[in-house]
C-alpha positions in Angstrom: 10.9 43.2 -22.3 11.0 43.6 -18.6 13.5 42.4 -15.9 13.2 40.5 -13.5 14.5 40.8 -9.8 17.1 39.0 -9.6 15.9 38.9 -5.4 12.7 38.4 -6.0 11.4 35.2 -4.5 9.2 32.5 -5.3 6.1 32.8 -3.1 3.7 29.6 -2.9 0.6 29.9 -0.7 -1.4 26.9 0.5 -4.8 26.4 -0.6 -6.7 22.9 -0.9 -5.0 21.8 -3.7 -1.8 21.1 -2.5 -3.0 19.0 0.7 -3.9 15.0 1.1 -6.7 13.7 0.6 -7.7 10.3 2.1 -9.8 6.6 0.7 -11.0 4.4 3.2 -11.4 1.0 1.6 -13.8 -1.8 4.3 -13.5 -5.4 4.1 -16.2 -6.9 5.6 -17.1 -11.0 6.6 -19.8 -12.7 4.2 -20.8 -17.0 3.4 -17.9 -19.9 3.5 -17.4 -21.7 0.4 -18.0 -24.7 1.4 -15.8 -26.9 2.5 -16.5 -29.2 -1.1 -16.5 -26.5 -2.9 -12.9 -24.9 -1.4 -11.7 -28.5 -2.0 -12.6 -28.1 -6.1 -11.4 -24.6 -6.8 -8.0 -25.6 -4.5 -7.7 -28.8 -7.0 -9.3 -26.8 -10.1 -7.8 -23.6 -9.7 -4.6 -23.6 -7.0 -6.6 -21.2 -4.4 -9.2 -20.9 -1.8 -11.1 -18.0 -1.9 -11.5 -16.3 1.2 -15.0 -15.1 3.2 -14.6 -11.9 3.1 -15.1 -8.7 0.1 -14.4 -5.3 -0.3 -17.5 -3.6 0.9 -17.5 -0.1 -0.1 -15.1 2.8 0.0 -15.6 6.0 1.5 -13.2 9.6 0.7 -12.4 12.1 3.6 -10.7 15.5 3.4 -9.0 13.9 6.7 -7.2 10.8 8.1 -9.0 11.4 10.9 -11.6 11.2 9.8 -11.6 8.5 7.6 -10.8 6.9 11.3 -13.2 8.1 13.0 -16.0 6.0 9.9 -13.7 3.1 10.3 -14.6 3.2 14.4 -18.3 3.6 13.8 -18.6 0.2 11.4 -16.7 -2.2 13.3 -19.3 -0.4 16.3 -22.2 -2.1 13.4 -23.3 -4.5 15.0 -25.3 -5.9 11.8 -21.4 -5.7 10.5 -18.0 -7.5 10.5 -15.5 -5.9 9.0 -12.0 -7.8 10.1 -9.9 -5.4 7.2 -10.1 -1.6 6.5 -7.0 -0.2 3.9 -6.7 3.5 4.9 -4.8 5.0 1.5 -3.4 9.1 1.1 -3.7 10.1 -2.0 -2.7 13.9 -3.9 -6.0 16.1 -4.6 -3.5 17.8 -7.4 -3.4 15.7 -9.9 -5.2 12.2 -11.0 -4.4 8.5 -9.7 -5.2 5.1 -11.3 -7.3 2.7 -8.4 -5.1 1.8 -5.7 -2.4 4.7 -5.9 -1.0 6.0 -2.6 1.9 8.4 -1.6 1.2 5.9 1.3 -1.2 3.3 3.1 -1.5 2.1 6.3 -3.4 -1.6 6.9 -6.0 -1.8 10.2 -7.1 -5.4 10.9 -10.4 -4.6 13.7 -9.3 -1.0 13.7 -6.0 -1.3 14.8 -3.7 -0.3 12.7 -1.7 -3.7 12.1 0.7 -2.6 8.7 1.7 -0.2 6.5 3.5 0.7 2.6 7.1 1.8 3.2 7.3 3.5 0.2 5.0 4.9 -2.2 3.5 2.3 -4.7 4.3 4.9 -8.5 7.0 6.8 -9.4 9.2 3.9 -8.4 12.7 5.4 -9.1 12.3 8.4 -7.1 11.9 6.1 -4.7 13.4 3.7 -4.3 12.8 0.3 -1.3 15.6 0.5 1.1 14.4 -3.0 2.8 11.7 -4.0 5.4 12.9 -3.1 9.4 13.2 -6.9 11.3 10.0 -5.6 13.7 7.8 -4.6 10.9 7.6 -8.5 9.6 5.2 -9.5 11.0 4.8 -13.1 9.2 7.2 -16.1 9.1 7.2 -19.2 6.8 4.8 -21.6 7.3 2.3 -19.2 8.4 -1.0 -19.9 7.7 -2.5 -16.3 6.5 -4.9 -14.1 4.2 -3.7 -13.1 1.4 -5.9 -9.4 -0.8 -4.6 -9.1 -3.8 -6.5 -5.9 -5.9 -10.4 -6.8 -5.1 -9.9 -10.8 -4.2 -9.3 -12.6 -1.5 -7.9 -16.6 -0.6 -5.7 -18.4 2.2 -2.5 -18.6 1.4 1.2 -20.0 3.7 4.1 -18.0 3.7 7.0 -19.1 1.4 9.0 -16.8 1.4 8.9 -13.6 3.2 10.4 -9.7 2.3 13.3 -8.2 1.9 14.7 -6.9 5.3 16.3 -3.2 5.6 20.8 -4.1 5.4 21.7 -0.5 4.4 21.4 -1.1 0.3 18.5 -1.2 -2.2 16.3 -3.6 -2.5 14.7 -2.9 -6.0 11.4 -0.2 -6.1 7.4 -0.7 -3.7 7.0 -3.8 -5.6 9.3 -6.0 -3.9 8.2 -5.2 -0.6 6.3 -8.4 -0.2 5.8 -12.0 1.1 5.8 -15.4 -1.1 2.2 -16.7 -0.1 1.2 -19.8 -2.3 -2.4 -21.1 -2.3 -1.6 -24.8 -3.6 1.1 -26.1 -4.1 2.7 -24.7 -7.4 0.2 -22.0 -7.1 2.3 -18.6 -5.4 1.9 -15.2 -6.1 3.5 -12.2 -4.3 2.1 -10.5 -2.5 2.3 -6.2 -0.3 3.5 -7.2 2.4 1.3 -5.1 4.2 -1.4 -6.6 2.0 -0.5 -10.6 3.4 -3.7 -10.8 7.1 -3.3 -12.8 10.2 -6.7 -14.7 9.7 -10.0 -13.0 11.9 -10.8 -16.2 12.9 -10.1 -19.4 13.6 -8.9 -21.1 9.9 -11.7 -23.3 8.6 -10.2 -27.1 9.6 -10.1 -28.6 6.6 -7.5 -25.5 5.4 -4.6 -27.0 7.3 -4.2 -29.5 5.9 -4.3 -29.0 2.1 -0.8 -26.6 3.5 1.8 -29.4 5.7 4.5 -28.9 3.8 4.2 -25.8 1.5 5.7 -22.9 2.4 8.7 -24.5 4.7 12.4 -24.6 3.4 
């Protein structure tokens, strides 16, 4: 048997499969739910759907290409895209939908927030808390919360852990507590809690008064 030269080294040559690719998810404004139906959802389901929906998802070889496409969509006068999620994913492996190495949030095509830990291999990537300057919302704020393919109105009831030199679990602990109605709460990833793109409907604000504040 041929002996391996102990002085040789393994060389890794760069090629396309070692590079990441980028997935751009655009959310588009739709017709708002009328007050009567919104109140019915609030009372029966404990949530008021928000009039934005996931409109399209595109795949790009570079982050720059994805951002150019995002800016083109925002310049389209026939559509209104207030929110975008841009995900960096590895080309060398198949990953479930929504999984990423890194995810950025854009509001009106401007960078608003980002993930701090990749959302897989939890043991390898602990969450160390969110810097204070990256906590964009306060308790009692009315926000738009995005969970999977749905967006709804909510009020902030709890903040993500803050960086203090300790580990705070994994990516799933970087979340806000969001109340969608009294007795109905959700744990939403920090960078999926968004500022409303337009004035909050007048009938919604009274519904959340007193909910979310300690």
